[in-house]
C-alpha positions as CSV (number, residue, x, y, z in Angstrom):
1,M,121.7,132.3,99.1
2,A,120.6,128.7,98.4
3,P,123.3,126.4,97.1
4,V,123.6,126.1,93.3
5,A,122.3,122.5,93.4
6,R,119.2,123.5,95.4
7,R,118.4,126.3,93.0
8,M,118.8,124.0,90.0
9,F,116.6,121.4,91.6
10,E,113.9,124.0,92.0
11,L,114.2,124.9,88.3
12,L,114.5,121.4,86.9
13,E,112.1,119.4,89.1
14,P,108.9,120.8,87.4
15,I,110.3,119.6,84.0
16,C,110.7,116.1,85.4
17,L,107.3,116.0,87.2
18,V,105.3,116.0,83.9
19,T,106.3,112.3,83.7
20,F,104.3,111.6,86.8
21,F,101.6,114.3,86.9
22,A,100.6,114.9,83.3
23,D,98.4,112.6,81.2
24,E,100.5,112.0,78.1
25,C,103.2,109.7,79.6
26,N,100.6,107.5,81.3
27,A,98.6,107.3,78.1
28,E,101.6,106.3,76.1
29,L,102.4,103.5,78.6
30,A,98.8,102.4,78.8
31,A,98.6,102.2,75.1
32,F,101.3,99.5,75.2
33,G,99.3,97.4,77.7
34,H,100.4,98.5,81.1
35,R,97.3,98.0,83.3
36,T,98.0,100.5,86.0
37,Y,99.9,103.8,86.6
38,W,102.3,101.9,88.9
39,D,103.0,99.2,86.3
40,G,104.1,102.0,83.9
41,Y,106.0,103.9,86.6
42,F,108.1,100.9,87.7
43,A,108.6,99.5,84.2
44,S,109.7,102.8,82.6
45,R,111.8,104.3,85.4
46,A,113.6,101.0,86.1
47,A,114.1,100.3,82.4
48,P,117.6,101.9,82.2
49,L,118.8,99.2,84.6
50,G,117.9,96.5,82.2
51,R,115.9,93.4,83.2
52,V,117.0,93.3,86.8
53,P,115.0,91.5,89.5
54,A,112.6,93.3,91.8
55,N,115.0,93.4,94.7
56,V,117.4,95.4,92.7
57,V,114.7,97.9,91.7
58,H,113.6,98.0,95.4
59,A,117.2,98.8,96.4
60,A,117.8,101.4,93.7
61,F,114.4,103.2,94.3
62,Y,114.9,102.9,98.1
63,N,111.8,104.6,99.4
64,F,109.1,102.0,98.5
65,A,107.8,99.6,101.1
66,D,108.9,95.9,101.0
67,G,107.1,94.1,98.2
68,E,105.9,97.1,96.3
69,A,108.5,96.7,93.5
70,A,107.8,93.0,93.2
71,R,104.1,93.7,92.4
72,H,105.2,95.3,89.2
73,I,108.7,93.9,88.3
74,P,109.4,91.8,86.3
75,G,105.7,91.3,85.4
76,A,105.3,94.7,83.8
77,W,108.1,93.9,81.4
78,E,106.3,90.9,80.1
79,T,103.7,93.3,78.7
80,I,106.1,95.7,77.2
81,P,109.9,95.4,76.9
82,P,112.0,97.9,78.9
83,E,113.2,99.6,75.7
84,A,109.6,100.3,74.6
85,S,108.7,101.6,78.1
86,L,111.6,104.0,77.9
87,A,110.6,105.3,74.5
88,A,107.0,105.7,75.7
89,R,108.1,107.6,78.8
90,Q,110.3,110.0,76.8
91,R,107.7,110.5,74.1
92,G,104.8,111.2,76.5
93,S,106.9,113.5,78.7
94,A,108.1,115.6,75.8
95,A,104.5,115.8,74.5
96,S,103.4,117.1,78.0
97,L,106.2,119.7,78.0
98,R,105.2,121.0,74.5
99,R,101.5,121.2,75.5
100,I,102.1,123.0,78.8
101,L,104.8,125.4,77.5
102,G,103.0,126.2,74.3
103,A,104.4,126.2,70.7
104,E,106.4,129.4,70.9
105,P,108.4,128.7,74.1
106,A,108.9,125.0,73.2
107,G,110.5,126.0,70.0
108,S,112.4,129.0,71.3
109,P,116.2,129.6,71.2
110,G,116.0,129.8,75.0
111,L,114.7,126.3,75.3
112,V,117.3,125.0,72.9
113,R,120.0,126.7,75.0
114,A,118.5,125.4,78.2
115,A,118.6,121.9,76.7
116,D,122.2,122.3,75.6
117,L,123.5,123.6,79.0
118,T,121.4,121.1,81.0
119,T,122.8,118.3,78.9
120,K,126.4,119.6,79.4
121,A,125.9,119.4,83.2
122,A,124.0,116.1,83.1
123,T,126.7,114.3,81.2
124,S,129.6,115.6,83.2
125,A,129.2,114.1,86.7
126,P,131.1,111.0,88.1
127,M,128.9,107.9,88.0
128,E,130.5,105.9,90.9
129,G,127.9,105.0,93.4
130,R,125.1,106.5,91.3
131,V,123.1,103.5,90.0
132,M,120.0,105.2,88.7
133,Y,122.1,108.1,87.2
134,A,124.5,105.6,85.5
135,G,121.6,103.8,84.0
136,M,120.3,107.1,82.5
137,R,123.8,108.1,81.3
138,A,124.0,104.9,79.3
139,L,121.0,105.9,77.2
140,P,121.3,108.0,74.0
141,V,120.6,111.7,74.4
142,P,117.7,112.7,72.2
143,G,118.3,115.2,69.4
144,D,114.9,117.0,69.8
145,P,115.5,119.9,72.1
146,V,112.3,119.4,74.2
147,A,113.0,115.7,74.6
148,R,116.7,116.5,75.4
149,L,115.7,119.0,78.1
150,W,113.4,116.4,79.7
151,H,116.0,113.6,79.4
152,S,118.9,115.7,80.9
153,A,116.7,117.1,83.6
154,T,115.7,113.6,84.5
155,M,119.3,112.5,84.5
156,L,120.1,115.2,87.0
157,R,117.1,114.2,89.1
158,E,118.3,110.6,89.3
159,H,121.8,111.9,90.1
160,R,120.4,113.9,93.0
161,G,118.2,111.0,94.1
162,D,121.2,108.7,94.3
163,G,123.0,111.2,96.5
164,H,119.8,111.7,98.6
165,I,119.8,107.9,99.3
166,A,123.4,108.1,100.4
167,A,122.5,111.0,102.7
168,L,119.6,109.0,104.2
169,L,121.9,106.0,104.7
170,T,124.4,108.2,106.5
171,E,121.7,109.1,109.0
172,R,120.3,105.5,109.1
173,I,116.9,106.7,107.7
174,G,115.0,104.1,105.9
175,G,112.7,104.7,102.9
176,T,109.4,104.8,104.9
177,E,111.1,106.8,107.6
178,A,112.2,109.3,105.0
179,H,108.6,109.8,103.9
180,V,107.6,110.5,107.5
181,L,110.3,113.1,107.9
182,S,109.3,114.7,104.6
183,A,105.7,114.8,105.6
184,L,106.6,116.5,108.9
185,E,108.7,119.0,107.0
186,Q,105.7,119.9,104.8
187,G,103.5,120.4,107.9
188,I,101.5,117.2,107.3
189,H,100.2,115.7,110.6
190,P,99.7,112.9,111.3
191,P,102.6,112.0,109.0
192,E,101.0,108.6,108.5
193,S,98.4,110.4,106.4
194,F,101.0,111.4,103.8
195,G,100.0,110.2,100.3
196,R,103.1,108.2,99.7
197,I,102.6,106.0,102.8
198,H,99.0,106.3,103.9
199,H,98.1,103.0,102.1
200,L,100.6,100.9,104.0
201,P,99.4,98.5,106.7
202,K,98.8,100.3,110.0
203,E,101.0,97.9,111.8
204,R,103.9,98.8,109.5
205,L,103.4,102.5,110.0
206,A,103.1,102.1,113.7
207,A,106.4,100.2,113.8
208,V,108.1,103.0,111.8
209,M,106.8,105.7,114.1
210,D,107.8,103.7,117.2
211,G,111.3,103.4,115.8
212,L,111.5,107.1,115.2
213,R,110.3,107.8,118.7
214,A,112.8,105.4,120.2
215,R,115.6,107.3,118.3
216,G,114.2,110.7,119.6
217,L,113.4,112.0,116.1
218,V,109.7,112.4,116.7
219,D,107.7,113.0,119.9
220,A,104.8,111.2,121.5
221,E,102.4,113.1,119.2
222,G,104.3,112.2,116.1
223,R,105.8,115.6,115.5
224,F,109.5,116.6,115.0
225,T,111.7,116.8,118.0
226,D,114.7,119.2,117.7
227,A,116.9,116.2,117.0
228,G,114.5,115.0,114.2
229,R,114.4,118.4,112.6
230,A,118.2,118.7,112.8
231,T,118.5,115.2,111.2
232,K,116.3,116.2,108.3
233,Q,118.3,119.4,107.8
234,R,121.5,117.4,107.7
235,V,120.1,115.1,105.1
236,E,119.0,118.0,102.9
237,A,122.3,119.8,103.2
238,L,124.3,116.7,102.3
239,T,121.9,116.0,99.4
240,D,122.7,119.5,98.0
241,D,126.4,119.0,98.5
242,L,126.4,115.7,96.7
243,A,124.2,117.1,93.9
244,A,126.7,119.9,93.1
245,A,129.2,118.0,90.8
246,P,127.3,118.3,87.5
247,Y,127.1,122.1,87.7
248,E,130.8,122.4,88.1
249,A,131.1,121.6,84.4
250,L,129.4,125.0,83.7
251,S,131.2,128.3,83.8
252,P,129.7,131.0,86.1
253,A,128.4,132.7,82.9
254,E,126.8,129.5,81.6
255,L,125.2,128.8,85.0
256,D,123.7,132.3,85.1
257,E,122.5,131.9,81.5
258,L,120.9,128.5,82.3
259,V,119.1,130.0,85.3
260,A,117.8,132.9,83.2
261,V,116.5,130.7,80.4
262,L,115.0,128.1,82.7
263,E,113.1,130.6,84.9
264,P,110.3,131.5,82.5
265,L,109.9,127.9,81.3
266,T,109.7,126.6,84.9
267,A,107.3,129.3,85.9
268,R,104.8,128.1,83.2
269,L,105.2,124.5,84.4
270,V,104.7,125.5,88.1
271,A,101.6,127.5,87.2
272,A,100.2,124.4,85.5
273,G,101.2,122.1,88.3
274,S,103.3,120.2,85.7
275,K,100.1,118.6,84.4
């Protein structure tokens, strides 16, 4: 049986993905003057940290290449203040959920209960060492159930992400290297063609692959070695372990109830591709 944290990730991730895949959030951010998708992404996701410099955003996000955060931060905040980016992100994401789920599920007692239990979990975990999670925890929790479900699911996503970074650091896996390992896990070959990194300079990607080969994590053809696959598995197992704390706030009955009410909601989102 999959760990609780892994099952909850599977159920909550499609809720969070509307922020990145659906049109409403990007439209809200563009309406304020953000010129590109990535301006809106960096400005709104980093906004809970306050007006920090680009190197802090780069450190907190971890898996973007050098210089990518600096192309958007702090310039994007000159167009729209962080607080406005946050509001637009929440407003657009909640609108996407309402559209995809439909009026009846979005207003159902099940969704309200899902929002309540997800919020209980999301506001119960320790914040030490969890920069992105702590930033989200500092924000007010929305009263509207749909917005509250998205907000709390996103809090838990950032909590898991902070732990994932710790797991990667434990194995000395850098941000671009993490994308290579994820691509291989998904069966993408060559891994340099993965959408998150294919745009990077060829010299940069070659250096990353050479480094992974030197460590014995990928072979001459750029595929997993046994050691590389084991490393990826250790990272994922530790990520699950580190993501478990929020759900310890729920009783077994509450956890079972949360899974039951989320399953039909998540199924609709998965069927729509969260967009």
